[in-house]
C-alpha positions in Angstrom: 205.3 140.2 134.5 202.0 138.4 134.3 201.1 136.4 137.4 199.6 133.7 135.2 203.1 132.2 134.4 201.6 130.9 131.2 204.8 129.4 130.0 205.6 127.4 133.1 202.0 126.3 133.5 201.5 125.2 129.9 201.4 121.4 129.2 204.3 119.6 127.5 204.9 116.1 126.2 207.9 113.7 126.6 207.4 110.8 124.2 204.0 109.5 125.2 203.8 111.2 128.6 201.6 114.3 128.7 202.5 116.6 131.6 200.1 119.2 133.0 202.9 121.8 133.4 206.6 122.2 133.0 207.7 122.2 136.6 209.9 119.2 137.6 210.9 118.0 141.0 214.4 116.7 140.3 216.1 113.7 142.0 217.4 114.6 145.5 218.9 112.0 147.8 217.1 111.8 151.2 218.2 108.7 153.0 214.6 107.8 153.6 214.8 104.3 152.0 215.0 101.0 154.0 218.4 99.4 154.3 217.3 96.5 152.1 216.6 98.9 149.2 212.8 98.9 149.6 210.6 102.0 149.7 209.7 103.3 153.2 206.4 105.0 154.2 208.5 108.0 155.0 209.7 108.3 151.4 206.1 107.8 150.1 204.6 110.5 152.2 207.5 112.9 151.5 207.1 112.6 147.7 203.3 112.6 147.9 203.4 115.9 149.7 205.6 117.5 146.9 203.2 116.1 144.3 200.2 117.8 146.1 202.0 121.1 145.5 201.2 120.9 141.8 204.5 119.9 140.2 204.0 118.3 136.8 206.7 115.6 137.1 208.3 114.1 140.2 211.6 112.3 139.6 212.6 110.1 142.5 216.0 110.2 144.2 218.7 107.7 143.0 217.5 104.1 142.8 220.3 101.5 142.5 220.2 99.1 139.6 222.6 96.8 141.4 223.5 96.4 145.1 227.1 97.2 144.3 226.0 100.6 142.9 224.5 101.9 146.1 225.8 105.3 147.0 224.6 105.4 150.6 223.2 102.8 153.0 219.5 103.8 152.7 219.4 104.1 148.9 216.3 102.5 147.4 216.8 99.8 144.7 215.3 98.2 141.7 217.7 95.3 141.3 215.0 92.7 142.3 211.4 92.0 141.6 211.0 92.1 145.3 211.3 95.9 145.1 208.3 96.2 142.8 205.5 96.3 145.4 207.1 99.2 147.3 207.9 101.1 144.1 204.3 100.6 143.0 203.0 102.1 146.3 205.3 105.1 145.7 204.1 105.6 142.1 200.5 105.2 143.2 200.7 107.8 145.9 202.2 110.4 143.6 199.6 109.7 141.0 196.8 110.1 143.5 198.3 113.5 144.5 198.1 114.6 140.9 201.7 114.3 139.4 203.5 112.0 137.0 206.5 110.2 138.4 209.8 108.9 137.0 212.3 106.6 138.7 215.9 107.6 138.5 218.2 104.7 137.8 221.6 104.9 139.3 224.9 103.3 139.9 227.4 105.2 142.0 230.5 103.6 140.5 233.5 104.8 142.4 231.5 107.5 144.4 230.6 105.1 147.2 232.2 103.1 150.0 232.7 99.4 150.4 230.5 99.4 153.4 227.6 100.8 151.4 228.1 98.7 148.2 228.9 95.4 150.0 232.0 95.1 147.8 234.9 97.1 146.5 233.5 100.0 144.5 233.7 99.4 140.7 234.4 102.0 138.1 235.7 102.4 134.5 239.3 102.5 135.9 240.9 101.8 139.2 241.1 105.5 139.9 239.7 106.4 143.4 237.2 109.0 143.9 238.8 112.4 144.6 236.4 113.1 147.4 236.2 109.6 149.1 239.7 108.3 148.2 238.2 104.8 148.4 240.1 102.2 146.4 238.1 100.8 143.5 238.5 98.2 140.8 238.2 98.5 137.0 235.2 96.8 135.5 235.8 93.9 133.1 233.9 93.9 129.8 231.8 91.1 131.2 230.9 93.1 134.2 230.0 96.1 132.0 227.6 93.9 130.1 226.0 92.8 133.4 225.5 96.3 134.6 224.0 97.4 131.2 221.5 94.5 131.6 220.8 95.6 135.2 219.8 99.1 134.0 217.4 97.5 131.5 215.9 95.2 134.1 215.5 98.0 136.5 213.7 100.1 133.9 211.4 97.2 133.2 210.6 96.9 136.9 209.8 100.7 137.0 207.4 100.3 134.1 205.7 97.3 135.8 205.4 99.2 139.1 203.4 101.9 137.3 206.0 104.6 136.8 205.4 107.0 133.9 209.1 107.2 132.9 212.7 106.5 134.0 215.7 108.7 134.2 219.2 107.4 133.7 221.6 109.2 136.1 224.4 110.2 133.8 225.6 113.2 135.8 227.5 114.3 138.9 230.4 111.9 138.6 228.5 108.6 139.0 229.1 105.6 136.9 227.7 106.7 133.5 229.4 110.1 133.9 232.7 108.3 135.0 232.7 106.4 131.7 232.1 109.7 129.8 235.0 111.6 131.5 238.7 111.5 130.8 238.9 112.6 134.4 237.9 109.2 135.6 238.1 106.9 132.5 241.6 105.8 131.7 240.7 102.7 129.8 242.4 101.8 126.5 239.8 99.3 125.2 236.5 99.9 123.4 235.2 101.9 126.5 238.0 104.5 126.7 240.4 106.7 124.9 238.4 108.5 122.2 235.2 110.5 122.6 233.2 107.7 120.9 234.6 105.0 123.2 234.0 107.0 126.4 230.4 107.4 125.2 229.9 103.7 124.5 228.7 102.7 128.0 226.0 105.5 128.1 224.9 104.6 124.6 224.6 100.9 125.4 222.6 101.7 128.6 220.1 103.8 126.7 219.7 101.3 124.0 219.3 98.4 126.4 216.7 100.3 128.4 214.8 101.3 125.3 214.7 97.7 124.2 213.5 96.7 127.6 210.6 99.2 128.0 209.5 99.6 124.4 209.4 102.6 122.0 206.6 104.6 123.8 207.9 104.6 127.4 209.6 107.9 128.2 213.3 107.7 128.8 215.2 110.8 130.3 218.9 111.1 130.9 220.4 113.5 133.4 223.8 114.8 132.3 226.4 117.2 133.6 226.8 119.7 130.8 230.3 120.5 132.0 232.3 118.8 134.7 234.3 122.0 135.5 237.3 120.0 136.8 240.8 119.9 135.4 241.0 116.9 133.0 237.3 116.4 132.7 235.0 117.0 129.7 233.5 120.4 129.0 230.3 121.8 127.4 231.6 121.3 123.8 231.8 117.5 124.5 228.3 117.4 125.8 227.0 119.3 122.8 228.7 116.6 120.6 227.3 113.8 122.7 223.7 115.1 123.2 222.4 114.2 119.7 223.9 110.7 120.1 222.1 110.2 123.4 218.9 111.1 121.7 219.6 108.7 118.8 220.2 106.0 121.3 216.8 106.4 122.9 216.7 109.5 125.1 213.4 111.4 125.0 214.6 114.3 127.1 217.8 115.7 128.5 218.0 116.9 132.1 220.9 119.4 132.0 222.8 119.7 135.3 226.4 120.6 136.0 229.6 119.4 137.7 230.7 116.5 139.7 231.2 116.3 143.5 234.8 117.4 143.2 233.9 120.5 141.2 235.2 123.5 143.1 232.5 125.5 144.8 229.9 122.7 145.0 228.1 123.8 141.8 226.2 120.6 141.5 224.2 121.7 144.5 225.0 125.4 144.5 225.0 127.6 147.6 223.5 131.0 147.9 226.7 132.4 146.5 225.5 131.5 143.0 222.8 133.5 141.2 219.5 131.9 140.5 219.5 130.1 137.2 223.2 130.4 136.8 223.4 127.2 134.7 220.5 127.9 132.3 222.8 129.1 129.5 224.3 125.6 129.3 220.8 124.1 129.0 220.1 126.5 126.1 223.3 125.4 124.3 222.2 121.8 124.6 218.7 122.6 123.5 220.2 124.1 120.3 221.6 120.7 119.2 218.7 118.4 120.0 215.0 118.2 119.2 213.7 116.7 122.4 212.7 118.5 125.5 215.4 119.9 127.7 215.0 120.3 131.5 216.9 123.3 133.0 218.6 123.2 136.4 220.6 125.6 138.5 219.4 126.9 141.9 216.0 128.0 140.6 213.6 128.9 143.3 211.3 131.5 141.8 208.6 130.4 139.4 208.8 133.8 137.7 212.5 133.0 136.8 211.4 129.6 135.5 208.6 131.1 133.4 211.0 133.7 131.9 213.6 131.0 131.1 211.1 128.9 129.2 209.8 132.0 127.4 213.4 132.8 126.3 214.0 129.3 125.1 216.6 128.4 127.6 214.8 125.2 128.4 211.5 123.4 127.9 211.0 122.4 131.6 212.5 123.7 134.8 213.6 121.8 137.9 212.8 123.2 141.3 215.0 121.2 143.7 215.6 122.4 147.2 212.9 125.0 146.9 210.4 122.1 147.0 212.0 120.9 150.2 211.5 124.4 151.7 208.0 125.0 150.4 206.2 122.2 148.6 203.4 124.6 147.8 205.6 127.2 146.0 203.9 126.5 142.6 200.3 126.8 144.0 201.2 130.0 145.8 202.9 131.5 142.7 199.9 130.5 140.5 197.7 132.4 142.9 200.1 135.4 143.0 200.8 134.8 146.7 204.5 135.4 146.6 204.7 136.9 150.1 203.5 133.5 151.4 206.3 131.6 149.8 209.0 130.3 152.2 212.1 130.8 150.0 215.0 128.3 150.0 218.2 129.8 151.5 220.7 127.7 149.5 222.3 127.0 152.8 222.6 123.2 152.3 222.6 122.7 156.1 219.6 120.4 156.2 219.9 118.7 152.9 223.1 117.8 151.1 225.5 118.7 153.8 223.5 116.7 156.3 223.4 113.7 153.9 227.0 113.8 152.8 228.9 115.0 155.8 226.7 114.0 158.7 225.4 110.7 157.2 221.9 111.6 158.3 218.6 111.7 156.5 217.7 114.9 154.8 215.4 117.6 156.0 215.3 121.4 155.5 216.9 124.0 157.8 213.8 126.2 157.7 211.0 123.6 157.0 211.0 121.3 160.0 208.2 119.2 158.4 210.4 118.2 155.5 211.0 114.4 155.8 208.6 114.1 158.7 205.3 114.2 156.7 204.6 110.6 157.8 204.6 111.7 161.5 202.6 114.9 161.3 198.9 114.7 162.3 198.0 118.4 162.6 196.1 117.7 165.8 194.9 120.6 167.9 195.8 120.9 171.6 193.2 119.4 173.9 193.2 122.6 176.0 194.5 125.8 174.6 197.1 127.5 176.8 198.4 131.0 177.3 201.9 130.5 175.9 204.8 133.0 176.1 207.7 132.9 173.7 210.7 134.9 174.9 212.7 135.9 171.9 211.7 136.5 168.2 214.8 134.9 166.7 214.5 131.8 164.5 213.8 129.5 167.4 211.2 131.7 168.9 209.4 132.5 165.7 209.3 128.8 164.8 208.0 127.9 168.3 205.3 130.6 168.0 204.0 129.4 164.6 203.8 125.8 165.7 202.1 126.6 169.0 199.6 128.8 167.4 198.8 126.1 164.8 197.9 123.9 167.6 195.4 126.4 168.9 197.3 128.0 171.7 197.2 131.7 172.6 200.7 132.8 171.8 202.5 136.0 172.7 206.1 136.6 171.5 208.3 139.1 173.5 211.3 140.6 171.7 213.5 143.1 173.5 214.7 144.6 170.2 212.7 146.8 167.9 212.4 144.1 165.2 212.2 140.3 164.9 214.9 138.0 163.7 217.4 137.9 166.5 220.8 137.0 165.2 219.4 136.7 161.7 219.2 140.5 161.5 222.9 140.8 161.4 223.5 137.4 159.7 221.4 138.6 156.7 223.7 141.5 155.9 226.8 139.8 154.4 226.9 139.1 150.6 224.5 136.5 149.4 222.8 136.1 152.8 219.6 138.2 152.3 217.6 135.0 152.2 217.7 135.1 156.0 215.9 138.4 156.0 213.3 136.9 153.6 212.7 134.0 156.0 212.3 136.4 159.0 209.6 138.4 157.0 207.9 135.2 156.0 207.9 133.9 159.6 206.6 137.1 161.0 203.7 137.3 158.5 202.9 133.6 159.0 202.8 134.0 162.8 200.6 137.1 162.6 198.2 135.3 160.3 198.0 132.5 162.9 197.0 135.0 165.6 200.3 135.3 167.3 200.8 138.6 169.2 204.3 140.0 168.6 205.5 142.6 171.2 208.7 144.4 170.1 210.9 146.5 172.4 209.7 144.4 175.4 212.1 142.7 177.7 210.5 140.1 179.9 211.4 140.4 183.6 211.1 138.1 186.5 208.3 140.4 187.9 206.3 140.0 184.7 206.5 136.2 184.9 205.6 136.2 188.6 202.6 138.5 188.2 201.1 137.2 184.9 202.0 133.6 185.3 201.8 132.3 181.7 200.8 128.6 181.5 203.8 127.7 179.4 207.0 129.5 178.4 209.3 128.8 175.5 212.7 130.4 176.3 214.3 131.4 173.0 216.5 134.2 174.4 219.5 133.3 172.2 223.1 134.0 173.0 225.4 137.0 173.7 228.8 137.6 172.2 231.7 136.1 174.1 234.3 138.7 175.3 237.5 137.0 176.3 240.0 138.7 178.6 242.3 140.2 175.9 244.0 143.4 177.0 242.5 146.3 175.0 239.3 144.4 174.0 237.2 147.2 175.5 239.0 149.9 173.4 237.3 152.4 171.2 238.3 150.7 167.9 236.9 147.3 169.0 233.3 146.4 167.8 231.3 143.2 167.9 230.5 141.7 164.5 226.8 142.2 165.0 227.2 145.9 165.5 229.4 146.2 162.4 226.9 144.2 160.2 223.9 146.3 161.4 225.6 149.6 160.8 226.0 150.6 164.5 229.8 150.8 164.0 231.5 152.9 161.3 233.6 150.8 158.8 237.2 151.8 158.8 240.2 150.3 156.9 242.3 148.3 157.6 240.1 146.0 159.6 241.2 143.1 161.7 238.6 140.4 162.4 239.2 138.1 165.4 237.8 134.7 164.7 237.4 132.7 161.4 234.1 131.0 162.1 231.1 131.7 159.9 230.4 135.0 161.8 234.0 136.2 161.3 234.4 135.0 157.7 231.0 136.5 156.6 231.8 139.7 158.4 235.1 139.9 156.6 233.2 139.3 153.4 230.9 142.2 154.3 233.8 144.5 155.0 235.6 143.6 151.8 232.5 144.3 149.8 232.6 147.8 151.2 236.2 148.4 150.3 238.0 147.7 153.5 241.3 145.8 153.7 240.7 142.9 156.0 242.9 140.4 157.9 241.3 137.6 159.8 243.1 136.1 162.8 242.2 132.6 163.9 243.8 130.7 166.8 243.1 127.3 165.4 245.5 125.4 163.1 242.7 124.7 160.6 239.9 127.0 159.3 236.7 126.5 161.4 234.8 127.1 158.1 235.7 124.1 155.9 236.5 125.0 152.3 235.0 121.7 151.1 231.4 123.0 151.7 229.9 125.1 148.9 229.5 128.3 150.9 232.8 127.8 152.7 234.6 127.4 149.3 233.3 130.8 148.1 234.1 132.5 151.4 237.7 131.4 151.4 238.0 132.2 147.7 236.8 135.8 148.2 238.9 136.3 151.3 242.0 135.1 149.4 241.3 137.7 146.7 240.5 140.6 148.9 242.1 139.9 152.3 244.1 137.4 154.3 243.6 134.6 156.8 246.2 134.0 159.5 245.9 130.7 161.3 247.6 129.7 164.6 247.4 133.3 165.6 247.0 133.9 169.4 245.9 137.5 170.1 248.0 139.1 172.8 246.6 142.6 173.0 244.7 145.3 171.1 246.2 148.8 171.0 245.6 152.1 169.3 245.9 151.2 165.7 247.2 147.6 166.0 246.5 144.0 167.1 249.5 142.2 168.6 249.4 138.4 168.2 251.8 135.5 168.5 252.5 133.3 165.5 255.1 130.5 165.5 256.5 131.6 168.8 257.1 135.1 167.6 255.2 138.3 168.4 253.8 140.1 165.4 251.4 143.0 164.9 248.6 143.8 162.4 247.6 147.4 161.6 244.0 148.1 162.5 241.8 151.1 162.2 239.0 148.9 163.5 238.9 145.5 165.2 235.9 143.2 164.9 235.3 140.5 167.4 233.7 137.2 166.3 234.9 135.0 169.1 231.8 132.9 169.8 228.9 133.4 172.1 227.4 132.1 175.3 223.8 131.2 176.0 221.5 133.6 177.7 218.9 131.8 179.9 218.6 133.9 183.0 214.8 133.7 183.0 214.7 129.9 183.2 215.1 130.2 187.0 212.4 132.8 187.2 210.0 130.4 185.3 210.8 127.6 187.7 210.3 129.8 190.7 207.0 131.0 189.4 205.8 127.5 188.6 205.7 128.1 184.8 206.6 125.1 182.7 209.6 126.3 180.6 211.2 124.8 177.5 214.6 126.1 176.4 215.4 126.1 172.7 218.0 127.2 170.2 221.1 129.2 171.2 219.7 129.5 174.7 220.7 125.9 175.1 223.9 126.2 173.2 225.0 128.4 170.3 224.7 126.4 167.1 223.3 126.7 163.6 220.1 127.9 162.1 218.7 124.4 161.6 218.9 123.5 165.3 217.2 126.8 166.2 214.3 126.3 163.8 213.8 122.6 164.5 214.0 122.9 168.3 211.6 125.8 168.3 209.1 124.0 166.1 209.4 120.9 168.3 208.7 122.9 171.4 205.7 124.5 169.9 204.2 121.2 168.8 204.7 119.6 172.2 203.0 122.2 174.4 
C-alpha cells in the first residue's frame, strides 16, 4: 500500500467548511472542564496538542446545552453567554495549531445523576437508566420546547465563539437518542409511539439549530447506527431516519454504535474487537444519504482509514483513543514512520473506565503526557546524572525514556533476555498483542534517546556499592505469590507466566487457580489452544467485572469454552486433580495441568542496598505494590521526570 495515504489526506468539504484532510478527532469526554461549565486551560492545551498532530477536524467533548443536561461534574457548557470567552479561547488555540473545530452539543437526559445535573434527570419517559438506575422524570411538551431552544442558542454561541461547526450528540443513549429509541421512549403523544414520532425531537433540534446559525454553518449529527440492545432500534431504523436528518439540516452524519448498556461496551470497544468493526454500518448509512459520512469503530491505523475511504465505507474517519495515545500518529504515518507510532491498546484503563468508574479525569495508560500538556515544560536537568533503572518492564522503560529526555545518562538493567517484564507474558493471550507492540515502541524510543539497555544482567548489592550510580529507579516488579496449598509444588503445577511464554507444555483438562485478569486471560489463552478449562476463584464475585468491555468478552468466551467456579477454596493439588471446598462440601476437579494465578508480591530487595550505598532510590510500579499497567507507566514516567 502506498505510504502517501492519498485518500485519507485528500481535502473534503462539509457545507461551507473545507477540511485539509479526512481525519477527525471525535468527541471524547475528559473531565478537564471547570465545575461552572467554563473551559479550562487544561482542556485548551490538550486539544491544541491533538490539533498540532495534523488532524483535519477536532470535535470537542460533550458540551451541555442546559445545566440539567450535564453528564458529569466537569462537563463544559454553552447554556450561557458567559461561556463564550472560554469557548473562543479553545477555538482560537485549535485554529492556531492548524485544525478546524466543532463544538459537540449535548444533553445527557437520563444518563446522569441528580448531583451532576442539579435536579432530577429528565428524559422522554420516567424510565431510569439501565446503568445508573437513577430515577428520572418525563419531560413535558413545554420542557421539550425549552430544550430545543437551548440547542439552538448553544449553537449560536458556538458560532459566535469562532467554532467552524457544531455536532449534535444524537448517539450513545443520551437525550436525542433516548427519544429515538423504543428502549427508552415510552411516550404516547406526538413524541413517541411511531417511528415518525420518536424522530420528532431530533428533527426539531436540527431545524432549530439550522434556523439559529444560518444555511452555511456546518451542522453534524452523531448517531448510533444500531443500539444493539433488546427493545432498541436497529440499523434498518437508522437507514430510514438518516435521509430525514439530512432534510432537517444535517450536513454530515457521524456514524457510531450502541448505548452504554450495549453488551460488550461496543460504544468504546476494547481490544477484543477488530479494528474498523463498525465500518460496514457507516457504509450502509452512506448508501442512503448524499452528505459526508464519518466512520467510527476502534480505528487506530491510518492505513486502515485510507483503505476504508477508498472502498467507500465512509468519507471521513474518526481516530479516537489513538489520538490520546499518540497525537502525532497522522504526521508519523504521512512520513511512513510507522515504527515510531505508539499504538492504542484498547485497554480503556486510562480513558473511559477512569472517567466512568473512577470518576477521575481522563488520561492514557501508556501516554503519561495525555491531559497534562498544560504542565509539561520539557526542561532539561540542570546537572545530568548517571541514572540506573533496575528492570525493563513498563515502569522501568517509562522511567528511562523520561530521564533520558531530561538529559541524564541512563542505563537499564534487565535480568531477563528481553525487555517488557510482565508484559512479555501478558501480551500472549488473545487480543493482547498490543502490549508487545508497546514494548517494542518503548525499547526503540529509549534507544533513540541514548538509553543503554543491558539484558541478562541482574543488579547486585556489590555492583551498587562499587559503581555508586547517582540515582536509582527501582522497577524490579513483582514475583508470583505461592500460597501454602498442599501439592502446589507438584509436577503438574505451573505459574501462569510460564504457561503463557511457552515454558510449560499445555495439557487438557487445565485448572486455573484465580480469576483475576491474569487467571482469566490465561484461561482464554488455554481455550484458544483447545484445552478444556475450569477456573477456581475463592471470592463470591468475579474479580474481573463483566460490566467493563474487556471483562465482558473474557466472561463470554469462558462461558462458551470453560467454566468459572466461585466461592471455591482450594484444599490440595494431587496427581490429576484439584480438591476444593464449595458450599461446605469437598469436591474435585480433574486436572492434567494446574495453572496458578494467585496474585504477586513486590520485589524490592535492592532498595536497602541503595540506601546503604548512599544512592538516592525511587521505587515505582509493581515494586511498590502489584497493580495495573497505568500505574506502572505513569509512576515510572514521573520518577524519570523528577530526577
